[in-house]
C-alpha positions, -999 to +999 in steps of 0.1 A: -642+661+405-637+696+430-661+714+440-663+745+421-658+726+394-693+711+398-712+740+405-691+753+372-709+730+352-739+724+367-745+760+364-735+758+324-755+733+324-784+754+339-782+778+315-780+759+280-812+744+294-831+779+297-815+788+261-840+798+232-843+764+217-855+748+250-877+785+249-894+783+219-891+747+212-875+755+183-850+716+176-806+725+164-821+714+137-848+741+129-815+772+137-790+752+111-815+754+089-821+789+094-788+799+095-769+779+066-805+788+035-787+820+027-759+805+027-773+783+004-794+809-017-760+825-020-740+796-037-773+788-058-767+818-077-731+823-084-734+786-095-767+776-106-772+794-138-732+787-153-742+750-146-772+750-161-760+767-192-729+747-193-758+711-186-787+726-212-748+731-236-741+693-233-773+680-240-783+705-272-749+691-288-756+660-275-791+658-293-774+673-323-753+642-329-774+620-326-795+631-366 
């Protein structure tokens, strides 16, 4: 590896070491969780009511047939 490449890689790792993750002692998992939370909430808002309705309807039909 050339000296220029070695210095460039070293500098990149120094920048990475000084990022928000190390300053706030937050893990990558914490950051990913924070990013995914709104996506999951949106998916649940779009899909959960229909899923619950379908499952409740199926359960009502199952119980009604059991009489």
